[in-house]
N, C-alpha and C positions, 0 to 999 in steps of 0.2 A: 282510218274508215272512209277515206275519199272525202271529207270535209275540211273545208279551207275556211269556212266560217259558221258561225252558229245558225241555223235555220230559225226564220221567224215564225212563231206560233200565236196563234190567239189562245187567250185562256178566259174561262168562265168560273166564278167562284160562286156558290150558292150557300148560303149558310141559313139554315132554316128557321133559327130564333131571331133572325133580323129582316125577316119577311114577313108581310102580316098577310094571311089568306081573306081576311076580311076589309081589306083598307087598299084598293089600288094604287099601284105607285106611278107618280107622274114624272119622268125622266126631263132632264134639261132641254132635249129638241122637242119637247110637248107630247111625247108617246106615253099612253096610258097602259101600264103592264098589269095585268089580273093575276095572273097564273105564273107557275114555276117554270114552263116551257116558253112563256112570254118573256120571263126575265132571261132565261137563257139564251134564247133569239136575239134579244137586244144587246146583250153583251156580247155574243158573237159580231152582229155587223150591225147594230144600231137599228136606225129606222128600216133600212132596206131587208136587213133580215126577219126585223119582227115582221113586216107586211106579209111574209110567207105564212106566219101562224096567227096574224089578226083574227081572222074569223072563229079559229078554234080558242084563241086567247077569250074573245069577247063572248063566246057561249062555255067557256070553261070544258070544252070537249076535248078529247086527246087528238093529236095532230098526226098520229099514225106515221106513216111512210115519209111524210114530208120531212121528219127530224133528221132521216137517212140523208136524203139530198141536200138537207142544209149544212150537215157536217160535212158532206163531201164537199159542197161550194165553200166554205170557210175554213178548211182546213189547210194545214194541219191545227189542230186545237186540242187542248186540255180542260178538262171539265172536272173542278172539285167540289163535291157536295159534302157539306158537314150539317149536322143538326137536322135530316130530313126527319127523324122520328119526331122531332119536337114539332116540325111544321106539321107533318101528315096527322099527328093525333089532335090537332084544332079543326079537322074538316068535318063536317057533318054527313051523315049518312045521306039527307035529302038533297044536297046540293044547291043550298041556298045561300051560299057564299061566293063572290067573285071567283075566287080559286077554284071551285068546282068540288065534287064531293069526295068521300073517302074512297070510294072504289076507283075512281077515276084517277086518283093520284097514282094507285098501283098499276092501271093499265098505262099509264105515262110511263111508269118506272120501267115496266117491259118493253114499251116500245124504243126508251132510250137507250137501254142495254143493248137490244138487238141490233140498233143502228150503228152504235159504237163499233160492235162486232164485225158488221160489215164494211164499215169505212178504214181504211189501213191505217191512215194518218190522224185517227181521233183515238183519244185516250180519255178513258173516265176513272176517277179514283173516288170512292164514297166510303166514308168513315161511318160505321154503325157501333153502337154500344157494345162492347167487349171485354171491359176490363175487370171481368169477373175472376174469382180465384178457383183454383181446382177444388176448393174445399166448399167453396158457396154454392148455393143452388141458383140455378140460373134463374127461376123465378125470383127470389130475392133480389137477384142483382138488378135485374130489368125492370121493377117495380121503383128502385130507386132512382135509377138512371134514366128511364123512360116516361115515368110520370104514370104508373096504374095501368089498369086492364087495358086501356084503349091505346097507350103506348104501346104497351107489351103486344097489342095485335098487330099495330102498324108494323112494329120491329119484325116480326115472325113473317109478315105478308112481303116486306122488302128483302130478307134473307131469302125467302124462296124464290123471289125475282132475280134476285142478282146472283144467287148462287148458282143458277144455270149455267152463265158465262163467265164467273168471276175468276179471277186468278189471285188468290188470297196471298197478302203480304205476310212472310215469316214475322211474329213477333220479334223485338229485339231481345237479345239474349241479356242476362244481368250485367255481364260484363259491358256491352254496349250501351245498355241504360245507364250504367254508372258514368260511361264518358258524355253522353246525352246531357245529364245533368250537370256536370264537372264544366261541360264547355257552355252550358246554358248560366252558368252561374259565378265562373272566374274566367277572366282573359285568359288567352293562351301564353304558355310560357316561351319565350325566345330566347332569354338571356342564360349564356351557359351558367352562370353563378347559380340562376334558381334552378338549374336542373343539378347540380353539384349539392345543394342545399336539401333538394328533394332526397336525392341518393343517400345523404349522410343521416336523414331522417330515417328513412327505411331501413338502413343497416343498423342504427340504434334501437329500433323495436326488434327486428329480428335477433339481435344479441341479446335483447331481455327475454324473447321467448325462448331461447336456445338455454340460457343460464338457468332459466326455472321451468325445466320440462313438464314437472308436477302440478305448476298451478296454472297452465293454459291449456288449450284444445291441442289435440296432436297436428293440426294441419297448419297450425301457424309454423311450425317449425320447418314447413317444406320451402325450398326453393321458389314455389309457385306463390307463395304468400307474399313474399317481397316483390315478386312483378305486381301483383295486385296492390299494395300498396303505394307503390310508384304510380300505376294507371289510375287511382281514385285520389291521389293527392291532390289538395289538402285534406281530403275526407277520408278518415280511417276505413276501410273494407268491412269492418262490422257494424256500422252505420248504414252502409247500403244493405247488408244481409237480413238485418232488422226490418229495414224499410220494405225492402222487396221481399221477403220471407215472411213475414209478419203482418205488417201492416197493410199489405196487397191483400190479403185476404177479407178485408174490409171492401163491401162492394162500393161504399162511398169514396174510397180513398182514390180511385181513378189511377193507381200505380204511378206513373211517371209524373202526371200532373199533380197529385199529391205530395210526392218528394219534393216536387220543384218549390211548390208552397212553403213547404216546411222547413226547409232548407233555406229559403230566400229568407226567411224571418229569422232562423236560427244565425244564418252568418251575418246579417244586418246587427242582431242585437250583440253577437260577439266583438263586430268590429267596433260598436258603439262603447264597448266595456274596453276596449283595449286588450283583448285576449291574447297571451302569448303562447298558447299551447301548440306543440311542434304539427299536432294533427287535430282535426274536429271527432274528438270520439263520442260515444253514446252518453260518455260521463260528463261531456262538457255541454251538452245542450242545454241552454239556460231555462229550464221550466218555470223559473221564477218570474219570466217577461211574459207579459200577458199575450201578447202576441204569440209565442211560441207555445203558449199553454191552450191558446184557443186551437192551434192548427193539433195538438195534442189530445184534444177532448171532442172536437167537432164532428169526428167520425166515427166515436164511439157510442153505442145506444143508451148506455147509464150516465148518470152523473157523475163524472170523475175528478172534476174540480176538488171536491171536499178531500179526496185521496192525495192529489197532488200537493194541497196547501197543507195537510195535515202530516203526510207521512213522506214527501218526495222533495219538495223544494219551497222555498218561500222565507220569509220572515221569521213566523212562529212556528215555523217546521220542527218535526223532531229530529230529523238528521242534521240540520243547523243547532240544536239544542246539545245533540251526542259529541259534534264535533268542537262545540265549546266547553265541554266538560272533560276534554282530554287535550293536551298539548301536542300528541302524537297525532290524533285525528285530524285535528284543526289545522296544523301545519300544510294537510294535503287536501282539507276539507274532505276526508277521506267518505264519511259517512254519507254526505250529499252526493259524491259521486257515485257511489254504489246504489243509492236509492233511485237516481236517474236512468241509471243501465238497468235497472231491474225493470223500472216502468216502460222504458221503450220496449224492451224484450218480451214484454208477458202482457200488457194492456189489452193488446187486440186479440189475443189467444187466451185469456184466462179461463174460457169454458171449454178449451179444446181436451182431449184425453192425455197428451203428451204438454201440458201447459209449463211455463216458467223457462227460467233459464237456470241451468246448474253453475255451479260455484266458480268453475274454470272460465266457463263463458263471460261470467260477471266481471272476474279480474280482467278478462280480455277486454271489456269495454270500459275498465278503469284505468289500469295501470301506464304508466308512462317510464320510460326510460330514467333510470337514476331513483326509482321508488322500489320500496320493498313490497311485494304481492302479499306479505304475511300482515301487513297494516291494514290492507284493505280485507282480507280474511276476517281479521279481530272485528273491523267497524261492520261486516256484514253481520256477523254473530249478535253484536250488540242492538243493530237495529232489529233483527229478526226476534229480539227478546221483548223488545217494546213496541213495535209499531203495530197501529191498529188496523190497517189493512194490508198488511204483508201475510201471506201463506207459505209455509215451507213443507216439503215431503221429502225427506231424506237430505241429498245434495241440490233440489230443486227448491227455487223461490219465484214467487209472484204476487203480483198486487191483483185485488179484486175491490169491485165497489161496495161489497157488504163487509162489516166489522168481522174481525176473525176473535178467536176467544182470548185473544191476548187484550181486546177492549175489556171484556168481561174480568179479567183478572186484574187490571189496571184499576178498576172500579172497586173491587174487592179489596185490592191492595189499599186503596185510599179510604176507604172504610174502615179498616183497622188501625188507622190514625186515632180513630176515638175509642179504639179497644186498647189502650196499651198492657193492659193485664194478660190479655190473650198473648201479645208479643212477648212479654217478660216472661211468661209461663213456658213458651216455646225455647227462649233462651236458656232457662233455667234448666229444663229438660236435656238440652244439647250440652250443657256443662257437666251434668249429672252422668250423661253417657260417657262422656269422655274420662272422667272419673273411674266409672266402670272398668274403662278398657284398660287403665294403667295407673298404677300408684307410684311409679317412679322408685325413687331412693326414699319415700317418705313411708313412716310406719302408719300413718293413715293422711287422708285428704278429706276435708271437708268442705263442701260444694255450697256456697250460699248461705251461711248458717243464721237462722232466725235470731238468735241472741249467743252471746259469749258462753251460756250454759252448754252449748251444743259441743263446744270445743273442749275436749279433756284436758285435764292439768297434769300431766305425765310426762316423765323423761324420755320422750321419744320424737322425734322429727316429724313436725306435720306442717302441712301445706293448707292456708285456709283460702278458700276463693271467696272474694268479697262480691256483693250484688250490684246491679245495675245504679242502684241508689248511691253507689259511693265508689265514684269514678276518681281518677287521679290526674291532675293537671300538675305539668312540671313546673311551671312558672305563674304561680296562683294558689287561690285557697285550695286544699285538696281533701274534699270528702273521705276518700280513700286512707289518708293518713289518720285522720279522727277516728273513723270505724275500727283500723286497725289498731290504735292506742288502747282504745276501750276492751278490745278483746285480749290484747297483751297484758293490761293490767289486772284484768279481772275475769273471773270464772263466775257468771251468775252475780251475786254480791259478795263473793270473797274473794280476796287478793290472789293474783295468779302466782305459784311459785315458780313454774318452770318456764320463765318468759323467754328464755333463748332457744326453746324447742319449737317455736314458731316463726314462719314467714310466710307472706302476705303477696296473693296475686290479683291485679285491680286492672279494670276497664280504662280505656284511656277515654276522657271525655270528648275528644275530637274524633272519634271513631265510631261514638254511639249511633249518631245519625245514619251513617253507612250499614251499619249492623241493623238497625231499626229497620232501613227500608228493603234490605234482603231478605229479612225474617219475614215481612209483611208479603212480598211478594211468593216468597215459598208457600205461606199458610193460604194465600189465595189460590195458588194452583192447585195445591191439595186438597181445598174444598171443592174446585170445580171437578176433580176427578171422583170425589167422593158421592158428587151428585150428576154424575154423568147420565145416568138413565132420565133424571127427572130433566135435566138439561136439554135432552135429546141429541147428544153428540153424536155426530157421524164419524166411522173409522178414522177419516184423516182428523178429526178435531181431536179425537181422544188421542191419537199417537202425538200430535202436537201438545197437548197438554202434559202426557208423559214426558216428553222431551223437555219440556219447559220446567217442570215439577224436578226433574233431576238436575237440571244445568242450574235452579235456582237454589238445590240442597248442596251444592258443589260451592256456590258463592257465599251462602250462608257459613259453610266451614271455613272457607277462607277468611271470611269478614270476622268470624269469631275468634281465629288465630290473632288478627290483626288488631282486634279491639282488646283482648286481654294479653296487653303486653306489659304490664309493670309489675315486676317483683320489687317488695318493699320489705328490706331487710333491715331488723332494728340491730343496732349496733351502739357500742358502749364502750370507748376509749380508757375511761377512767372509771375502776370498779366502783368508785363512790360517785361518778357523775351522773348526768341526766342521760336518759335513752334516746340517741338520735336514729334519723333514718336514711338508710342508703336506697335509692329508687334504681333499679335496675331494667332497663329496657330488653324483652325478649324480641328475637328475630328468627326467621326461619320458619320451616315446615315440621309438621309432626303432631304428636298429640299434647295437648294444653299441659298436661302434668309432667310428661318425659322432657317436653322441651324445658319448663321450670328447672326440673331436676338436674339435667346436666348442666344446665347455665350456672347454678349455685355450686356445683362441684367443680367446673372448669374455673370458677372465680375464687374458689377457696371459701366459700360460705357454708358448704355443706360436704362433711368427712363421711366417707364411706368406711375409710381405713386411716387410721393414723400411724406415721411412722415413729420411730424412735426418736429422731432428731428434732420433728417437729412437736412431738408431745413433749421432750424436755425445755422447747423454748416457752411454751404455754405455761409451764410449771414455774419457770423461772421469771416471767414475765408480771403475772398476777401480784404475787407468787401463790401457789396453791399447796406448797408443802406445809404438813403438818409435822413440824420437826425436821427430821432427816428422812421422812416417808410420807406416802400417801394411799390410802387403800384405794381399789379399783371402782368399788361401789361409790366412795366419797368422791372419786373422780368423775363419774359417771353425772353424780347430783350437781358438781360445781359447773360441769361444762351446761348443762341444761337450764341451769339458775339465770 
């Protein structure tokens, strides 16, 4: 360009919140400066330059055309002005401050901009509050950024003055913003091994997204996304997308400044913890760190600290509890990672029309190479069913500072602990419903009889389902065996004749708590739906309650099968000996009765038909012959006794 060296230029830096309008500044050469134009002149040429505007500085009047000549004589020069609104809003209309009046400030602004425009080698850069989001109102943004109505008036007048001659800078694109943040927070990579490590990580994530196309957003499989991962490394692009796409809608977040503050706290915390994650994802943001928590709540209008501490992250949080209940979840901290991701992507926009994250984007913020997306999907569903502040609508999830209907359901489920009869009644209802659906290969099925009198004494195979007060325990005292023996030996106060006609199904003692909890949750959701009008549930809350009730109903059905898993089969090796018991564990799905029936047939404890050879073996073993023959009617009697 014809230059062999960089030209020397004077520079002036005026930061409004560091200059007092009411307290003159005494410089090191003894010069007393009162106004913004006095400060500008002194920084340009110290006392000599200041003398040109001394009179206007002392009277707090606009220096006018003197500014143009000053810039021409001391050029080339660069003038940087920041926080001008913060300075101007402190001025009074009466002009009783050393810095002049409110109106004079904007007369000076016009004179300065015209002077800079007229001087070829002078440049003025002014920063004005403008970090408002497209969805935020200008007034709302400025009230926070500029300080009330006085600041807003100052901002509007400065915009009007500067707008006549300005050449506005184009805001940084998201990609440029990512690069700005990355460079501010990390030293540049120079080692070829670092670039190779970055490329390996980027390829690993892309392979993950391509191998599970249904679990992640479509854009993740495009080649451009791999370039984005490399450009944002070691921060995942999803973090930047959430911060610039969601958090930038908050007027106090201030875009890049807010991102820098948050990510500085995040990186410092991860460094202290020795985190070894390949990238910083939404799920790795340590929200249990007080510094990070502060950055993620300070810009929000409501109190979000209880939301984080209860439903997102922290020593007593629900996600930590759920992870502790499952070794699969605990291995990856899956629930906590899901909760962190949802919070980052939903807290700023929970009142928006299209609020929350869909399940694929949640997995994008959670899953790392080598991990199964299905695990995080399961953790998401588990969290959604129990969280107090998490809302769902179809496949979208978001946090809000108001408790959801889940909290009401939890309270009601907790209250049902003190109403065991209601829980037992629901379990009995379901068991009887199972019996009505099928009787298997049994002539009769008796669900939780109140006494042995209810079980007929007839030569026909019958299944007796014992109540919750008679659970079975394999290694230990078994109330189920005692109850079964009583029914086996007696019908009412009469000895039972056809004892071999009975087999018993009992609940496993270790499964009772899980069944009880599932039933209480179902009853809680059912009661909420029955009272939807009294509770004034809105359509979304009603849908949530319906979905949760359906999920709870499915869980109860599964828990019922898991609980009623012991078949107690009476056996007598010696016809003259005592009756013993064989405990057979049931597994698999299906109807309670059908499952028991199939297992007994498969193990040879229940015959639906009897082949000649098998019958001959039984006739000879006991023996059952009456001389050289036996009547069929007698044989039936013998088999059932």
